DSSP file (Angstrom, degrees, kcal/mol; ACC not computed):
  #  RESIDUE AA STRUCTURE BP1 BP2  ACC     N-H-->O    O-->H-N    N-H-->O    O-->H-N    TCO  KAPPA ALPHA  PHI   PSI    X-CA   Y-CA   Z-CA
    1    1 A M              0   0    0      0, 0.0     2,-0.0     0, 0.0     0, 0.0   0.000 360.0 360.0 360.0 129.4   93.2  -78.1   19.3
    2    2 A T     >  -     0   0    0      1,-0.1     4,-2.3     4,-0.0     5,-0.2  -0.283 360.0-108.5 -77.7 166.1   95.8  -76.1   17.3
    3    3 A E  H  > S+     0   0    0      1,-0.2     4,-2.2     2,-0.2     5,-0.2   0.879 120.5  53.6 -59.8 -39.1   95.0  -73.2   15.1
    4    4 A Y  H  > S+     0   0    0      2,-0.2     4,-1.8     1,-0.2    -1,-0.2   0.914 109.8  46.2 -63.9 -44.6   95.8  -75.3   12.1
    5    5 A E  H  > S+     0   0    0      1,-0.2     4,-2.1     2,-0.2    -2,-0.2   0.885 111.3  53.1 -65.7 -38.5   93.4  -78.0   13.1
    6    6 A R  H  X S+     0   0    0     -4,-2.3     4,-2.1     2,-0.2    -2,-0.2   0.904 108.7  48.6 -63.9 -42.4   90.7  -75.4   13.9
    7    7 A S  H  X S+     0   0    0     -4,-2.2     4,-2.1     2,-0.2    -1,-0.2   0.870 110.8  51.5 -67.2 -36.0   91.0  -73.8   10.4
    8    8 A G  H  X S+     0   0    0     -4,-1.8     4,-2.2     2,-0.2    -1,-0.2   0.899 109.3  50.2 -65.0 -40.0   90.8  -77.3    8.7
    9    9 A H  H  X S+     0   0    0     -4,-2.1     4,-2.2     2,-0.2    -2,-0.2   0.904 109.7  50.7 -64.0 -41.2   87.6  -78.0   10.7
   10   10 A Q  H  X S+     0   0    0     -4,-2.1     4,-2.5     1,-0.2    -1,-0.2   0.887 109.7  50.8 -63.7 -39.1   86.1  -74.7    9.6
   11   11 A L  H  X S+     0   0    0     -4,-2.1     4,-2.3     2,-0.2    -2,-0.2   0.905 108.8  51.2 -66.1 -40.4   86.9  -75.5    6.0
   12   12 A D  H  X S+     0   0    0     -4,-2.2     4,-2.1     2,-0.2    -2,-0.2   0.919 111.3  47.9 -60.8 -43.4   85.3  -78.9    6.3
   13   13 A H  H  X S+     0   0    0     -4,-2.2     4,-2.4     1,-0.2    -2,-0.2   0.917 110.8  50.9 -63.9 -43.1   82.1  -77.3    7.7
   14   14 A A  H  X S+     0   0    0     -4,-2.5     4,-2.4     1,-0.2    -1,-0.2   0.886 109.4  51.3 -62.3 -38.4   82.1  -74.6    4.9
   15   15 A A  H  X S+     0   0    0     -4,-2.3     4,-2.4     2,-0.2    -1,-0.2   0.894 109.8  49.6 -66.3 -39.5   82.4  -77.4    2.3
   16   16 A Q  H  X S+     0   0    0     -4,-2.1     4,-2.2     2,-0.2    -2,-0.2   0.912 111.8  48.0 -65.4 -42.1   79.5  -79.3    3.8
   17   17 A V  H  X S+     0   0    0     -4,-2.4     4,-2.6     2,-0.2    -2,-0.2   0.911 111.3  51.0 -63.7 -42.3   77.3  -76.1    3.9
   18   18 A W  H  X S+     0   0    0     -4,-2.4     4,-2.5     2,-0.2    -2,-0.2   0.925 109.9  49.3 -62.2 -44.9   78.3  -75.4    0.3
   19   19 A K  H  X S+     0   0    0     -4,-2.4     4,-2.1     1,-0.2    -1,-0.2   0.916 111.8  49.1 -60.3 -43.4   77.3  -78.9   -0.8
   20   20 A R  H  X S+     0   0    0     -4,-2.2     4,-1.8     1,-0.2    -2,-0.2   0.922 112.3  47.8 -62.3 -44.5   74.0  -78.6    1.0
   21   21 A D  H  X S+     0   0    0     -4,-2.6     4,-2.3     1,-0.2    -2,-0.2   0.890 111.0  50.6 -64.8 -39.9   73.3  -75.3   -0.7
   22   22 A M  H  X S+     0   0    0     -4,-2.5     4,-2.4     1,-0.2    -1,-0.2   0.871 107.9  53.0 -67.1 -36.3   74.2  -76.5   -4.1
   23   23 A A  H  X S+     0   0    0     -4,-2.1     4,-1.8     2,-0.2    -1,-0.2   0.891 109.9  49.2 -64.6 -38.3   71.9  -79.5   -3.8
   24   24 A Q  H  X S+     0   0    0     -4,-1.8     4,-2.0     2,-0.2    -2,-0.2   0.918 110.8  49.2 -66.2 -43.6   69.1  -77.1   -2.8
   25   25 A V  H  X S+     0   0    0     -4,-2.3     4,-2.2     1,-0.2    -2,-0.2   0.904 108.9  53.6 -61.8 -41.5   69.8  -74.9   -5.9
   26   26 A E  H  < S+     0   0    0     -4,-2.4     4,-0.4     1,-0.2    -1,-0.2   0.895 108.6  49.4 -61.7 -39.7   69.8  -78.0   -8.1
   27   27 A R  H >< S+     0   0    0     -4,-1.8     3,-0.7     1,-0.2    -1,-0.2   0.892 111.6  49.2 -66.1 -38.6   66.4  -79.0   -6.8
   28   28 A W  H 3< S+     0   0    0     -4,-2.0    -2,-0.2     1,-0.2    -1,-0.2   0.866 116.9  40.5 -67.2 -36.3   65.0  -75.5   -7.4
   29   29 A H  T 3< S+     0   0    0     -4,-2.2    -1,-0.2    -5,-0.1    -2,-0.2   0.259  80.3 130.1-100.9  11.8   66.3  -75.3  -11.0
   30   30 A R    <   -     0   0    0     -3,-0.7    -3,-0.0    -4,-0.4    -4,-0.0  -0.458  68.7-103.8 -65.7 134.3   65.6  -78.8  -12.1
   31   31 A P        -     0   0    0      0, 0.0    -1,-0.1     0, 0.0    -2,-0.1  -0.292  18.8-146.4 -61.5 143.9   63.8  -78.7  -15.4
   32   32 A K  S    S+     0   0    0     -3,-0.1     2,-0.4     2,-0.1    -2,-0.1   0.615  77.1  82.1 -84.7 -14.3   60.0  -79.4  -15.2
   33   33 A V  S    S-     0   0    0      4,-0.0     2,-0.3     0, 0.0     4,-0.1  -0.765  72.1-142.6 -96.4 134.9   60.0  -81.1  -18.6
   34   34 A S        -     0   0    0     -2,-0.4    -2,-0.1     2,-0.1     0, 0.0  -0.743  31.9 -94.4 -94.5 146.0   61.0  -84.7  -18.9
   35   35 A W  S    S+     0   0    0     -2,-0.3     2,-0.1     2,-0.1     0, 0.0  -0.818 100.1  51.1-103.7 146.2   62.9  -86.0  -21.9
   36   36 A P  S    S-     0   0    0      0, 0.0    -2,-0.1     0, 0.0     3,-0.1   0.510  91.9-128.5 -73.8 152.0   62.2  -87.2  -24.5
   37   37 A L        -     0   0    0     -2,-0.1     2,-0.1     1,-0.1    -2,-0.1  -0.342  29.3 -97.7 -65.5 147.7   59.6  -84.5  -25.2
   38   38 A P        -     0   0    0      0, 0.0     2,-0.8     0, 0.0     9,-0.1  -0.435  37.7-119.3 -66.9 142.1   56.2  -85.7  -26.2
   39   39 A A        -     0   0    0     -2,-0.1     2,-0.6     7,-0.1     7,-0.0  -0.747  29.5-175.1 -88.6 110.5   55.7  -85.8  -30.0
   40   40 A V        -     0   0    0     -2,-0.8     7,-1.3     2,-0.0     2,-0.4  -0.934  24.6-134.2-104.0 116.5   52.8  -83.5  -31.0
   41   41 A V  E     +A   46   0A   0     -2,-0.6     2,-0.4     5,-0.2     5,-0.2  -0.555  27.1 177.5 -81.7 129.0   52.3  -84.0  -34.7
   42   42 A D  E >  S-A   45   0A   0      3,-2.7     3,-2.0    -2,-0.4     2,-0.3  -0.932  71.9 -51.9-127.3 104.4   51.9  -80.9  -36.9
   43   43 A S  T 3  S-     0   0    0     -2,-0.4     0, 0.0     1,-0.3     0, 0.0  -0.504 119.2 -27.5  55.2-121.4   51.6  -82.1  -40.4
   44   44 A D  T 3  S+     0   0    0     -2,-0.3     2,-0.3    -3,-0.1    -1,-0.3   0.344 125.8  79.2-102.3   8.5   54.6  -84.4  -40.9
   45   45 A R  E <  S-A   42   0A   0     -3,-2.0    -3,-2.7    -5,-0.0     2,-0.2  -0.876  74.1-127.3-117.0 148.0   56.9  -82.7  -38.3
   46   46 A T  E >>  -A   41   0A   0     -2,-0.3     4,-1.5    -5,-0.2     3,-0.7  -0.616  31.4-110.9 -88.2 154.9   57.0  -83.0  -34.6
   47   47 A W  H 3> S+     0   0    0     -7,-1.3     4,-2.2     1,-0.2     5,-0.2   0.790 110.7  60.1 -63.9 -32.3   56.8  -79.8  -32.6
   48   48 A P  H 3> S+     0   0    0      0, 0.0     4,-1.9     0, 0.0    -1,-0.2   0.918 108.2  47.2 -61.5 -37.3   60.4  -79.7  -31.1
   49   49 A H  H <> S+     0   0    0     -3,-0.7     4,-2.1     1,-0.2    -2,-0.2   0.867 109.1  54.0 -68.9 -35.1   61.8  -79.7  -34.7
   50   50 A R  H  X S+     0   0    0     -4,-1.5     4,-1.7     2,-0.2    -1,-0.2   0.899 107.6  50.8 -65.5 -39.5   59.4  -76.9  -35.7
   51   51 A I  H  X S+     0   0    0     -4,-2.2     4,-1.4     1,-0.2    -2,-0.2   0.919 109.4  51.1 -63.3 -43.1   60.6  -74.8  -32.7
   52   52 A L  H  < S+     0   0    0     -4,-1.9    -2,-0.2     1,-0.2    -1,-0.2   0.894 110.4  48.2 -62.8 -39.8   64.2  -75.3  -33.8
   53   53 A S  H >< S+     0   0    0     -4,-2.1     3,-1.1     1,-0.2     5,-0.2   0.812 106.7  57.3 -72.8 -26.9   63.5  -74.3  -37.4
   54   54 A M  H 3< S+     0   0    0     -4,-1.7    -1,-0.2     1,-0.3    -2,-0.2   0.842 110.6  43.8 -69.4 -31.1   61.6  -71.2  -36.2
   55   55 A A  T 3< S+     0   0    0     -4,-1.4    45,-0.3    -3,-0.2    -1,-0.3   0.015 103.8  88.1-101.4  27.3   64.7  -70.0  -34.3
   56   56 A S  S X  S-     0   0    0     -3,-1.1     3,-1.4    43,-0.2     6,-0.2  -0.653  93.7 -97.4-118.7 176.7   67.2  -70.8  -37.0
   57   57 A G  T 3  S+     0   0    0    102,-1.7   103,-0.2     1,-0.3   102,-0.1   0.501 118.3  62.9 -71.9  -2.7   68.6  -69.1  -40.1
   58   58 A T  T 3  S+     0   0    0     -5,-0.2    -1,-0.3   101,-0.2    42,-0.1   0.110  70.8 136.9-108.2  21.9   66.0  -70.8  -42.2
   59   59 A S    <>  -     0   0    0     -3,-1.4     4,-2.6    40,-0.2     5,-0.2  -0.344  64.9-119.9 -64.4 150.1   63.0  -69.2  -40.6
   60   60 A T  H  > S+     0   0    0      1,-0.2     4,-2.2     2,-0.2     5,-0.2   0.851 112.4  55.5 -63.4 -33.6   60.4  -68.1  -43.1
   61   61 A A  H  > S+     0   0    0      2,-0.2     4,-1.9     1,-0.2    -1,-0.2   0.928 110.6  44.2 -64.8 -44.2   60.6  -64.5  -41.9
   62   62 A R  H  > S+     0   0    0      1,-0.2     4,-2.4     2,-0.2    -2,-0.2   0.923 112.8  51.8 -66.3 -43.0   64.4  -64.4  -42.5
   63   63 A L  H  X S+     0   0    0     -4,-2.6     4,-2.3     1,-0.2    -1,-0.2   0.892 109.9  48.9 -61.5 -39.1   64.0  -66.1  -45.9
   64   64 A S  H  X S+     0   0    0     -4,-2.2     4,-2.5     2,-0.2    -1,-0.2   0.866 110.4  51.0 -69.9 -34.3   61.4  -63.6  -47.0
   65   65 A R  H  X>S+     0   0    0     -4,-1.9     4,-1.9     2,-0.2     5,-0.7   0.884 111.5  48.4 -67.6 -36.8   63.6  -60.7  -45.9
   66   66 A I  H  <5S+     0   0    0     -4,-2.4    -2,-0.2     2,-0.2    -1,-0.2   0.915 113.6  47.2 -66.8 -41.9   66.5  -62.2  -47.9
   67   67 A E  H  <5S+     0   0    0     -4,-2.3    -2,-0.2     1,-0.2    -1,-0.2   0.915 121.7  34.4 -66.2 -43.3   64.3  -62.7  -50.9
   68   68 A S  H  <5S-     0   0    0     -4,-2.5    -1,-0.2     2,-0.2    -2,-0.2   0.693  93.8-142.0 -85.3 -18.8   62.8  -59.2  -50.8
   69   69 A R  T  <5 +     0   0    0     -4,-1.9     2,-0.4     1,-0.2    -3,-0.2   0.866  58.9 127.4  55.9  38.9   66.0  -57.4  -49.5
   70   70 A E      < -     0   0    0     -5,-0.7    -1,-0.2    -6,-0.2     2,-0.2  -0.960  60.6-121.1-127.5 145.0   63.8  -55.2  -47.4
   71   71 A R        -     0   0    0     -2,-0.4     2,-0.4    -3,-0.1    46,-0.1  -0.534  39.0 -97.9 -80.6 147.2   63.9  -54.5  -43.7
   72   72 A N    >   -     0   0    0     44,-0.4     3,-1.4    -2,-0.2    -1,-0.1  -0.525  28.2-149.2 -66.1 121.6   60.8  -55.3  -41.5
   73   73 A S  T 3  S+     0   0    0     -2,-0.4    -1,-0.2     1,-0.3    -2,-0.0   0.658  91.6  64.7 -70.2 -14.8   59.0  -52.0  -41.2
   74   74 A K  T 3  S+     0   0    0      2,-0.0    -1,-0.3     0, 0.0    -2,-0.1   0.567  73.3 107.2 -85.0  -9.0   57.7  -53.0  -37.7
   75   75 A W    <   -     0   0    0     -3,-1.4    45,-0.0     1,-0.2    -4,-0.0  -0.586  53.8-163.7 -73.0 121.7   61.2  -53.1  -36.2
   76   76 A P        +     0   0    0      0, 0.0     2,-0.2     0, 0.0    -1,-0.2   0.776  64.1  77.2 -78.3 -25.4   61.4  -50.0  -33.9
   77   77 A N  S    S-     0   0    0     42,-0.5    44,-0.1     1,-0.1    -2,-0.0  -0.540  82.2-117.7 -88.4 150.4   65.2  -50.0  -33.6
   78   78 A V        -     0   0    0     -2,-0.2    60,-0.1    42,-0.2    -1,-0.1  -0.500  38.5 -99.6 -78.8 154.4   67.7  -48.8  -36.2
   79   79 A P        -     0   0    0      0, 0.0    57,-3.2     0, 0.0     2,-0.2  -0.254  36.1-121.9 -71.0 164.5   70.1  -51.3  -37.7
   80   80 A M  E     -B  135   0B   0     55,-0.3     2,-0.3    34,-0.1    38,-0.1  -0.584  19.9-161.3-100.6 163.9   73.7  -51.6  -36.5
   81   81 A Y  E     -B  134   0B   0     53,-2.7    53,-2.7    -2,-0.2     2,-0.5  -0.976  16.3-126.4-142.0 158.1   77.0  -51.2  -38.5
   82   82 A I  E     -B  133   0B   0     -2,-0.3     2,-1.1    51,-0.2    51,-0.2  -0.908  13.4-139.5-108.0 126.6   80.6  -52.3  -37.8
   83   83 A D    >>  -     0   0    0     49,-3.0     3,-1.9    -2,-0.5     4,-1.4  -0.745  15.6-164.1 -82.9 102.3   83.4  -49.7  -38.0
   84   84 A M  T 34 S+     0   0    0     -2,-1.1    -1,-0.2     1,-0.3    48,-0.0   0.647  82.0  69.7 -68.8 -14.4   86.0  -51.8  -39.7
   85   85 A S  T 34 S+     0   0    0      1,-0.2    -1,-0.3    47,-0.1    -2,-0.0   0.718 113.0  30.8 -72.8 -17.9   88.8  -49.4  -38.7
   86   86 A Q  T <4 S+     0   0    0     -3,-1.9    -2,-0.2    46,-0.2    -1,-0.2   0.632  96.3 107.1-108.0 -21.6   88.3  -50.6  -35.1
   87   87 A C     <  -     0   0    0     -4,-1.4    -5,-0.0    45,-0.2    41,-0.0  -0.299  47.6-165.6 -66.8 140.2   87.2  -54.2  -35.7
   88   88 A I        -     0   0    0     -2,-0.0    -1,-0.1     0, 0.0    -4,-0.1   0.254  40.8-118.5-107.7  10.0   89.6  -57.0  -34.9
   89   89 A N        +     0   0    0      1,-0.1    -2,-0.0    22,-0.1    -5,-0.0   0.870  64.4 144.3  57.2  43.4   87.7  -59.7  -36.7
   90   90 A C        -     0   0    0      1,-0.0    -1,-0.1     4,-0.0    -3,-0.0   0.657  53.2-138.0 -84.3 -15.6   87.1  -61.8  -33.6
   91   91 A D     >  +     0   0    0      1,-0.1     4,-1.9    14,-0.1     5,-0.2   0.603  63.2 130.0  68.5  14.6   83.6  -62.9  -34.9
   92   92 A A  H  > S+     0   0    0      1,-0.2     4,-1.3     2,-0.2    36,-0.1   0.889  74.0  49.6 -63.8 -37.8   82.1  -62.5  -31.4
   93   93 A C  H  > S+     0   0    0      2,-0.2     4,-1.5     1,-0.2    -1,-0.2   0.893 107.5  54.1 -67.1 -39.6   79.3  -60.4  -32.9
   94   94 A L  H  4 S+     0   0    0      1,-0.2    -1,-0.2     2,-0.2    -2,-0.2   0.895 110.1  46.5 -62.4 -41.2   78.6  -63.0  -35.6
   95   95 A R  H  < S+     0   0    0     -4,-1.9    -1,-0.2     1,-0.2    -2,-0.2   0.782 113.0  50.5 -71.8 -26.5   78.2  -65.7  -32.9
   96   96 A A  H  < S+     0   0    0     -4,-1.3    -2,-0.2    -5,-0.2    -1,-0.2   0.695  83.3 103.8 -85.7 -20.1   75.9  -63.4  -30.8
   97   97 A C  S  < S-     0   0    0     -4,-1.5    21,-0.0    -3,-0.2    -4,-0.0  -0.458  83.0-112.5 -66.1 125.4   73.5  -62.5  -33.6
   98   98 A P    >>  -     0   0    0      0, 0.0     4,-2.9     0, 0.0     3,-1.9  -0.355  20.3-131.2 -59.9 134.5   70.3  -64.4  -33.2
   99   99 A P  T 34 S+     0   0    0      0, 0.0   -40,-0.2     0, 0.0   -43,-0.2   0.753 103.2  66.6 -63.4 -24.3   69.9  -66.9  -36.1
  100  100 A N  T 34 S+     0   0    0    -45,-0.3   -44,-0.1     1,-0.2   -38,-0.0   0.683 116.0  29.5 -72.5 -13.4   66.4  -65.8  -36.9
  101  101 A F  T <4 S+     0   0    0     -3,-1.9    -1,-0.2   -46,-0.1    58,-0.0   0.763  82.3 177.9-101.2 -49.7   67.8  -62.4  -37.9
  102  102 A G     <  +     0   0    0     -4,-2.9    57,-0.1     1,-0.1    16,-0.1   0.920  19.6 149.0  48.9  60.7   71.3  -63.7  -39.1
  103  103 A A        +     0   0    0     -5,-0.2    11,-2.8    14,-0.1     2,-0.4   0.568  38.9  82.8-102.5 -11.5   72.5  -60.2  -40.2
  104  104 A I  E     +C  113   0C   0      9,-0.2     2,-0.3   -10,-0.2     9,-0.2  -0.830  53.3 169.0-106.7 131.9   76.3  -60.4  -39.6
  105  105 A F  E     -C  112   0C   0      7,-2.7     7,-2.9    -2,-0.4     2,-0.6  -0.961  39.8-117.1-138.8 152.1   78.7  -62.0  -42.1
  106  106 A N  E     -C  111   0C   0     -2,-0.3     2,-0.6    50,-0.3     5,-0.2  -0.834  34.1-176.5 -82.7 120.5   82.3  -62.4  -42.9
  107  107 A H  E >   -C  110   0C   0      3,-3.2     3,-1.9    -2,-0.6     2,-0.4  -0.866  59.9 -57.6-123.9  95.8   82.7  -60.7  -46.3
  108  108 A G  T 3  S-     0   0    0     -2,-0.6     0, 0.0     1,-0.3     0, 0.0  -0.566 119.2 -21.7  66.6-127.1   86.3  -61.1  -47.4
  109  109 A I  T 3  S+     0   0    0     -2,-0.4    -1,-0.3    -3,-0.1     2,-0.2   0.486 127.4  83.4 -91.4  -2.7   88.4  -59.6  -44.7
  110  110 A D  E <   -C  107   0C   0     -3,-1.9    -3,-3.2   -21,-0.0     2,-0.5  -0.628  69.8-139.5 -99.0 157.4   85.6  -57.5  -43.4
  111  111 A V  E     -C  106   0C   0     -5,-0.2     2,-0.3    -2,-0.2    -5,-0.2  -0.983  32.4-173.5-111.0 124.3   82.7  -58.3  -41.0
  112  112 A V  E     -C  105   0C   0     -7,-2.9    -7,-2.7    -2,-0.5     2,-0.5  -0.855  22.8-145.2-123.7 153.9   79.5  -56.7  -42.3
  113  113 A I  E     -C  104   0C   0     -2,-0.3    -9,-0.2    -9,-0.2   -31,-0.1  -0.980  17.5-139.6-115.8 122.8   76.0  -56.2  -41.0
  114  114 A L    >>  -     0   0    0    -11,-2.8     3,-1.5    -2,-0.5     4,-1.3  -0.730  11.2-153.5 -78.4 113.4   73.2  -56.3  -43.6
  115  115 A P  T 34 S+     0   0    0      0, 0.0    -1,-0.2     0, 0.0   -12,-0.0   0.787  91.2  61.7 -63.5 -25.9   70.9  -53.5  -42.4
  116  116 A E  T 34 S+     0   0    0      1,-0.2   -44,-0.4   -45,-0.1   -46,-0.1   0.756 112.3  37.3 -70.4 -22.8   67.9  -55.2  -44.1
  117  117 A L  T <4 S+     0   0    0     -3,-1.5     2,-0.5   -14,-0.2    -1,-0.2   0.605  96.2  96.4-100.2 -15.5   68.4  -58.3  -41.8
  118  118 A C     <  -     0   0    0     -4,-1.3    -5,-0.0   -15,-0.2   -21,-0.0  -0.644  49.6-170.7 -83.4 124.4   69.4  -56.4  -38.6
  119  119 A S        -     0   0    0     -2,-0.5   -42,-0.5   -40,-0.1    -1,-0.1   0.552  42.2-118.9 -87.7  -8.4   66.6  -55.8  -36.2
  120  120 A G        +     0   0    0    -44,-0.1   -42,-0.2     1,-0.1    -2,-0.1   0.790  62.7 149.2  75.2  27.5   68.7  -53.5  -34.0
  121  121 A C        -     0   0    0    -44,-0.1    -1,-0.1     1,-0.1    -3,-0.0   0.630  51.0-136.2 -73.0 -13.1   68.3  -55.9  -31.0
  122  122 A D    >>  +     0   0    0      1,-0.1     3,-1.1     3,-0.0     4,-0.7   0.532  65.0 128.4  72.7   8.5   71.8  -55.0  -29.6
  123  123 A K  T 34 S+     0   0    0      1,-0.2    -1,-0.1     2,-0.2   -26,-0.0   0.736  71.3  56.0 -67.2 -20.2   72.8  -58.6  -28.8
  124  124 A C  T 3> S+     0   0    0      1,-0.1     4,-0.7     2,-0.1    -1,-0.2   0.646  93.2  71.4 -84.1 -15.5   76.0  -58.1  -30.8
  125  125 A L  T X4 S+     0   0    0     -3,-1.1     3,-0.7     1,-0.2     6,-0.2   0.942  93.0  49.7 -69.7 -49.2   77.1  -55.0  -28.7
  126  126 A E  T 3< S+     0   0    0     -4,-0.7    -1,-0.2     1,-0.2    -2,-0.1   0.895 109.2  48.9 -63.8 -43.6   78.0  -56.7  -25.4
  127  127 A P  T 34 S+     0   0    0      0, 0.0    -1,-0.2     0, 0.0    -2,-0.2   0.693  84.2 105.2 -72.6 -13.8   80.3  -59.5  -26.7
  128  128 A C    X<  -     0   0    0     -3,-0.7     3,-0.6    -4,-0.7     5,-0.1  -0.522  57.6-160.5 -69.0 116.9   82.3  -57.1  -28.9
  129  129 A P  T 3  S+     0   0    0      0, 0.0    -1,-0.2     0, 0.0    -4,-0.0   0.699  88.2  38.8 -74.3 -17.6   85.7  -56.6  -27.1
  130  130 A V  T 3  S-     0   0    0      0, 0.0    -2,-0.1     0, 0.0   -43,-0.0   0.338 101.1-126.4-114.8   6.2   86.6  -53.4  -28.9
  131  131 A D    <   +     0   0    0     -3,-0.6    -6,-0.1    -6,-0.2   -44,-0.1   0.928  57.9 144.9  50.3  56.2   83.1  -51.7  -29.0
  132  132 A C        +     0   0    0     -7,-0.1   -49,-3.0   -46,-0.1     2,-0.5   0.236  37.2  97.4-107.1  13.0   83.2  -51.1  -32.8
  133  133 A I  E     +B   82   0B   0    -51,-0.2   -51,-0.2    -8,-0.1    -5,-0.0  -0.902  48.9 172.3-108.2 128.5   79.4  -51.7  -33.4
  134  134 A Y  E     -B   81   0B   0    -53,-2.7   -53,-2.7    -2,-0.5     2,-0.3  -0.922  34.9-104.6-133.0 153.8   77.2  -48.6  -33.7
  135  135 A P  E     -B   80   0B   0      0, 0.0   -55,-0.3     0, 0.0     2,-0.2  -0.585  37.0-122.1 -76.0 141.6   73.6  -47.9  -34.6
  136  136 A L        -     0   0    0    -57,-3.2     2,-0.1    -2,-0.3     5,-0.1  -0.499  39.4 -91.0 -75.0 153.1   73.0  -46.3  -38.0
  137  137 A L    >>  -     0   0    0     -2,-0.2     3,-1.9     1,-0.1     4,-0.5  -0.441  51.6 -96.9 -67.4 137.8   71.3  -43.0  -38.0
  138  138 A A  T 34 S+     0   0    0      1,-0.3    -1,-0.1     2,-0.2   -60,-0.0  -0.312 104.5   0.8 -59.4 129.1   67.5  -43.3  -38.3
  139  139 A G  T 34 S+     0   0    0      1,-0.1    -1,-0.3    -3,-0.1    -2,-0.1   0.357 116.1  84.8  77.6  -6.6   66.3  -42.9  -41.8
  140  140 A E  T <4  +     0   0    0     -3,-1.9     2,-0.2     2,-0.1    -2,-0.2   0.392  58.2 112.4-108.9   2.9   69.9  -42.3  -43.1
  141  141 A W     <  -     0   0    0     -4,-0.5    -5,-0.0    -5,-0.1    -3,-0.0  -0.499  57.4-139.6 -79.1 148.1   71.0  -45.9  -43.7
  142  142 A Q        -     0   0    0     -2,-0.2    -2,-0.1     1,-0.1    -1,-0.0  -0.744  26.4 -96.5-102.9 150.4   71.6  -47.2  -47.2
  143  143 A P        -     0   0    0      0, 0.0    -1,-0.1     0, 0.0     3,-0.1  -0.289  52.9 -91.4 -60.7 153.2   70.6  -50.6  -48.5
  144  144 A A        -     0   0    0      1,-0.1     5,-0.1   -75,-0.1   -30,-0.1  -0.348  47.6 -98.6 -65.9 145.1   73.5  -53.1  -48.5
  145  145 A P    >>  -     0   0    0      0, 0.0     3,-1.2     0, 0.0     4,-0.8  -0.255  33.3-111.7 -60.5 153.5   75.6  -53.4  -51.6
  146  146 A D  G >4 S+     0   0    0      1,-0.3     3,-0.9     2,-0.2     4,-0.2   0.845 115.0  59.5 -58.2 -37.1   74.7  -56.2  -54.0
  147  147 A D  G >4 S+     0   0    0      1,-0.3     3,-1.0     2,-0.2    -1,-0.3   0.767  97.4  60.8 -68.7 -22.1   77.9  -58.1  -53.4
  148  148 A W  G X4 S+     0   0    0     -3,-1.2     3,-1.5     1,-0.2    -1,-0.3   0.808  93.5  65.7 -68.4 -28.5   77.0  -58.4  -49.6
  149  149 A W  G << S+     0   0    0     -3,-0.9    -1,-0.2    -4,-0.8    -2,-0.2   0.484  82.4  76.5 -76.2  -1.1   73.9  -60.3  -50.6
  150  150 A E  G <  S+     0   0    0     -3,-1.0    -1,-0.3    -4,-0.2    -2,-0.1   0.714  88.2  62.0 -75.4 -20.0   76.0  -63.2  -51.9
  151  151 A E  S X  S+     0   0    0     -3,-1.5     3,-2.1    -4,-0.2     5,-0.2   0.930  78.9  86.7 -77.0 -48.1   76.6  -64.3  -48.3
  152  152 A P  T 3  S+     0   0    0      0, 0.0     3,-0.1     0, 0.0     4,-0.0  -0.312 107.5   3.2 -60.6 136.1   73.1  -65.1  -47.0
  153  153 A L  T 3  S+     0   0    0      1,-0.2     2,-0.1   -96,-0.1    -2,-0.1   0.536 106.5 117.6  66.8  10.4   72.1  -68.7  -47.7
  154  154 A S  S X  S-     0   0    0     -3,-2.1     3,-1.5     1,-0.1    -1,-0.2  -0.315  89.6 -91.0 -89.6-177.6   75.5  -69.5  -49.3
  155  155 A A  T 3  S+     0   0    0      1,-0.3    -4,-0.1    -2,-0.1    -1,-0.1   0.720 128.5  58.0 -66.4 -19.1   78.0  -72.0  -48.0
  156  156 A N  T 3  S+     0   0    0     -5,-0.2   -50,-0.3    -4,-0.0    -1,-0.3   0.427  75.1 114.2 -89.0  -0.1   79.5  -69.1  -45.9
  157  157 A D    X   -     0   0    0     -3,-1.5     3,-1.0    -6,-0.2   -52,-0.1  -0.617  49.5-166.2 -75.6 111.2   76.2  -68.4  -44.1
  158  158 A P  T 3  S+     0   0    0      0, 0.0    -1,-0.2     0, 0.0  -101,-0.1   0.582  79.6  65.2 -74.8  -7.1   76.8  -69.3  -40.4
  159  159 A Y  T 3         0   0    0      1,-0.2  -102,-1.7  -102,-0.1  -101,-0.2   0.505 360.0 360.0 -96.4  -4.9   73.1  -69.2  -39.6
  160  160 A V    <         0   0    0     -3,-1.0    -1,-0.2  -103,-0.2    -3,-0.0   0.398 360.0 360.0-112.8 360.0   72.0  -72.2  -41.7
């Protein structure tokens, strides 16, 4: 058997081992829930839809924060802000912000974070390619300007 034939045989064996291992991983990670999900009625809505609305930009907690324009006092982390002198407007932070907070908006040519909606969860930090998102100093942040509040629940709100 030549060296070339031997290396081909080794590759075939490696491919077989890889297929076997992937089949095992697939069995381990197979979802335990069968679809369609069972419909558990809660008033006139089924529970999967209720879960989706709880994790969306129309959650009652987010809507009440938008209405009151006040930050949740139970949030331990300080809100974040975007340094627009460094920002490249890639919207990676906007896509990473959890919709139940929905704090990041395109406002004209700027990307802004409404501190009253930001929980300080840091999910926007990692996807930012230029690291232009920073925590505001505790107790020193100012409420968002009135014109920023035109964005939530408007046609430009990416979370609804």
